[in-house]
N, C-alpha and C positions, 0 to 999 in steps of 0.2 A: 608285518613290519618288525617282528621280533628278531633279536640278534641271531645270526647263523641260520637264517631261514630265507627261502626264496620268496620274492615278492609277487603277489598275484596280479593277473592282468587287469582286474578291476581297479586296483590301486593306481596303476599307471594311467588307466583310462580316466579315472577321476581327476588325477593331476592335470591331464590334458584339458579336461572340462574347466577346471579352476583357472588355469593359465589363460585359456581363451576368453574368460570372463573378466580378467583383471582390467582395471581402469588405468592402463599404462599404454603409452604410445607404441611400445614394442609389439604388443598383442592386439591393440585396437586397429593399427594401421599397417603393420609390416609382417608379423609372424602368425601363422595359424597352425595349431597342433592337431593332427589327424588322429582320432581315436585308434588305439592299437588293434582293435578287434578285426578291422577290415583286412589289413595286410596279414596279420597272424593267421586268420582262418583261411584266407585264399592261398597263402603260401603252403600251409599244411596240406590243403586239398589238391593243389594243381601244379606245384612247381616242378615235379618230376618230369612231366612231359607236356609242357604248355604250348609248344610249337607243333603244329601239324606239318610234318615234313613233306607230305605230298602236295599240300596247298601252299606251303611256305608262308604260313601265317599262323597266329595264335588260334587254338581251338575255340570254338564258340562257347563252350562251357566255362572257359576261363574269363569271360567278360563280367563286368559289374551287373549286367542285366539279370544274371542268374543269382545275384546276392543282394537284391534290393532291400532286404531287411536291415542292412547296415547304413543305407543312405539317409535314413530318417535322422541319424545322429550327426549329419554333416551340414555345416553352414555354407550354403551355396554362395551367398553374397561375399563371404570372406575369401572363398577360393578365387572369386573373380577379382577382388580388390587387393588381396595381399600378395606380396612377392615371394616370401619364404614359407616353407612348410616343414614342420617337424613330423616325422612318421616313425614312432617307436615300434619295434616288432619283437615278438617273443618266438623263438624257435629252438627246439631241443633244449629247453630249460636255460636258455641264454638270451639276454636282451641286448640289442644294439639300436642305434638311431640313424635313420636316413634323414638327410637335410636336402631339400630340393629348392633351388633358386630358379624360378621360371623366367626371370629376366636378368640373367647373368651378363657380365661385360662382353662375353663372346657367345652369348646365347644360353639357352637352358642348361643347367648343370646340376649334378646330384653328387652328394658326398656321403660317406659312411663314417660314423664315429663308433668305434667298437672297443670296449675296455679289455678285450682279450686278444685282439688282432690288429695289426697295423697294415695288413694287406689281406686279400682274400685267401683263406687257409686251404680251401679245397675247390674242386670243380663244382661240387654241389652248391657251395656258397656263391660262386660266381653266377650260377644259374638262378639262385634265389635273388641275387641283386638285380639281375636283368629283368626277372619277372616282376619284382617289386616296382621297378621303374615303369614297366608297362602298366601296372595297376594304377599307379599315380597319374600317368598320362590319361588313362581312361577316366579317372576321377575329375581331372581338369576339363576334359571334353564334356563329361556329363553336366558340369556346372556352366558350360558355355565359354570356357577360356580357350585361347589358342593352343594348339598342340605343342608339346615340348619335343616331339620327335621329328626327325628329318623325313622327307618323303621316301617311302619304301623301307623305312627302318621301324623295328618293333620295340626298340629299347635304347637306353643310354647305358654306358658302362660307368658306374659310380666311381669316384675317386676316394680312396681311403686316406684319412687324415691321421697322422701319427700323434696319438694322444697318450697320456699316462695310462698304464694298465692296472687293473684291479689286483689287490693283494691276496684275494682268496676267491672262493666260488660263489659268494653270496651277495656281492655288491653291484652286479651289473645293472640292475634296475635303478639303484641309487645314482650311479653314474649317469644313466640316461635322463633321469628326472632333473638332476642338477645341471646337466648340459642344456636342457631345454630352458632353464632359468638363466644361465650365466653365459653361454657361449656367445662370443662376438662374431656375428655372421660376416662382417666385413673382412675378417682375417682368414677366411677359408679359401678364398680365391687365390690362385697362383702360388700356393704353398703346399708342402707335404706334411709339415709339422705344425701343430697348434701349440703355442707357447703358454703352457699352464703348469702350475706346480703339481707335483705328485701328491695325491690325497692319501693320507695315512689312515690306519685303522681307527684311531681316536677321532679324526676329522670325519670319517665316514659314519661313525656312530652318531656324531652330532648332527650330520646331515639327515640320518634316519629320524632323529627326534624332531628336527625342523619340519620335515615332510609330514610327520604325524600331526604336529601342531597346525600346520598350514591347512591340512585337510579338515581337521576338527573345527577350526575357527573360520573356515571359509564361508562366505555368504551363500555359496552354492551347496553347502551342507544343510539340506532342508531338515535333517533330523536334529540339528543342534538346538534349536529353540524348543522342540518337543522334549528333548532330553533334559534341558534345564528346567522346563515347567514341571515335568514328572518328578525331578529331584526335589524341587520345592514342595510339591504336594506330599511326597514321602516324608519329608521332615516335619510337615504340619500334622500328619495323620496321628490321631490319638489311638493308642492300643486298646483292644477290647478288654472286657473284664477278665477273660481267661489269661490274657497276656500280663495283666496287672498282678495276678495272684500266682505265687510259686506252687500252690497246692492243687490248683484246678488243671486237669488235662485239657489240651486243646487240639483241634484238628485244622486242616488246611482252610476251611471256611472261616475260621476265627481270624485269619491273617488279612490285612488290608488288601483290597483288590489291586492296588497299584504296586 
């Protein structure tokens, strides 16, 4: 989270975990954040050739059955009960956000919020988008939800939303995490532009600080209480005789174990 540094996948994953646990109607009843590891790892491994052209269907290796290690982190009940899904993804050192509405006004619909692009920049990205939609449809099917795909179709083509763009190379993950907190999902349908102010460098630096504070102080941060307890113990620890005297040499065993 340091300035001018890329944000690690574990940070965004932890933010998803925190948001999913918030006591707020938005996350308790309507929105579920999918951990980024599933999409990120599967896109990296399979997106280049995920369709078997002879059989005209996805290759068997690209199914979730071959990546069951990720499913233990998914809340099946929320996939069944919630309408919207945030799916952040990291690819080629860039973050963007997929938003899936499984019960849209005209059927299931998927959106892309990308702080570097307001439309698909390459054929490769278009393929990525289609495969990401296929993975999310598999995830819903695994949970027992109705399919989001039409009969005979293997994907939806997501709609890009015109959002303000990042001012440098380092803020894409900050954009994604703030979008998950702030985006008004009712404004995505039937529009190409999301009306939101341009975030400046000072604002984005403040967002970074807010995210750090949110992670540290979250109830989901199981290390928080341990860190506070250890800090108190260190303050109470009395130094050894060697540390009291400026004339006696001391070694590592003289230091408090904490």
